[in-house]
N, C-alpha and C positions, 0 to 999 in steps of 0.2 A: 417658583413660584413668581407669585404676580410684583415681588418686592427686592426681584433681584437685578441685576444692571446689564446693559446692550449683552445678547448674547451674538455671537458672528463667525457662522458654521461656511469655510469654505472647502470646496471641490473634495466635495467625501459624496462617498454610498451607500444609501441605506435598505440594506435586502433580507424579506423574510423574517420582517418584525412583525411583532403580532398588533401592535398599535403604531407601528410608526410614530412621527417624529411630534411627540403635542408637548406645545407651549402655551404658558399660563401667562407669560408675561408678552405684551402686544410689540417689544421694541426688539423683537427676532430678526434678525438679517443672516439671509443664505445666496450664498453664488455659489451657483455651476453644483448645486445636487441631484443626485442622481437617486431616485426611489425606484424598489424592483420586489415588486409582487409583496406588497406589506397588508396585513392583514385586513381590521378595521377603514383604517383609513393613512394615506401614505404624510398629510402635515395638515395639523389641527393647530391653532391658534387662538388663544382667549375662548377655548370651546367652539370656535368657529371652526368650519373642515374647508380650509382651500383647497380647491382640485389643482390634481399635480398628475402629469401623462408617466404611464412608467415607462424607463430609459430614454427618457428626457433629459438633460443640463434644466436643470429647474435654479431662479434666482429670485425671493420676495424680500421684497424692502433694502433692498442691499443699497447703502452709499457709503461711496468710500473714504468720507471719515471716519476714522477711527478712535472711538475713546483710548486716552492715555494709558490705559490700565491695562486695557488687552494688547496696545502698542507694545508698552515696555515688557507684560510676558513674551512675547513675541521675539522681544531682542535676548533676551537673557536667556531663554530657553535653545537648550543644547542637547541636539538631537544625534543620539552616535550610533551607525549603523555600523552590527557586530559584520566580523568577518566569517564566512562562511566555511563553516570546519569541516573537512575534509573527513566523507566516513572511509573507515578501513572494512575491509571484510572482514568476520569475523574469523576465527581459527575451528570454528563449527564450519564455515563454508566449505575449507578445504578440507578439515578432515573426511565431510560426507563426500566430497567429491571425490575425494581416494577411493572411500570406499566403494563409492559408486560405479569406478572405473576396476578395479579388483575385481567387483563382483562380476562386471562383465568378462572380464579377459579369465577367469577362473571358473565362466560357468560356458565360453565355449570350449575348453580345454577339456573338464569332465563331461559335455553333451558330447564331443568328437569322442573322447574313450568310452564314453555309455554306450553308444552308438555304436563304438568295435566290439564291445562285449554282449555286446544284443546279438551283431551279426555273428560273435564266436556261441554265444550260447544256441544260438538256430542253428549250427553248424555239427554241435555236439550233441542234438539229440534228433538227428536225421539217420547216424547209423549208430548200431550195435558194440562196436569194439571201440567208443567213444564216451560210455555214459561215464565212465571213472573221472573223466571231466568234464561231464556236464555239472557235477555239484558246484564245482568252483567258480565253470563259468557263470553258472548264474549267479551265487553267492558278490560276483565279480562286478556283475551287472546290474544288483541294487544296492550295491555301497558306492559304483560309477552316480548309479540315478542319484542315490540321494546328497549327493556332493555337488552335482548340477542342481537342485533342484535348492539346494541350502547356496551357493551361488547364485540362484538367480534368486531367491529372497534378500542379500546383501546388495544385490545390484539394485534392487527395488528399493530397500530401506535407506542406499547413501546418497540417489538421484532424489529420494522424497525430501529428505534430508537439505537438498541442496539447493531443492525448491523452496521447501518450507526460509530460507537463510535469507533469502533477499525480500520476507515481509518485514523483518527485523530490522 
């Protein structure tokens, strides 16, 4: 407002704001302010547009003399920077990885057995004396093929869960 005390802004970045920085008080001071792609105008003082270049440090009406009230606020201000909390991977990540690896291993084993059962099925269908074994060979082939597909599904599900676990 027009009745406010002196406003002093130092070392700031104002980016992608709709109205930029608007001050009705002409006693505003800025030092090393960087404005980047603000909407209407970067900087307006008492309804007067102040030309400012994007991405260039800008100083306006700045004096080294700072009112006591602002100086006392700076001396009493305590800024605590929290320690970075280490992020532990969740159990979901390891479970998903285990399911994916298990799916790969069982998929290879059942896929190999399905191939052997297919070869047995072809062999029993070619000669008349082995037709009794043909039914059981076909059944074994269908079961091992289904197991290979289920194992592949677990592989896909596990590795998808593992990948998704990195997004949270």
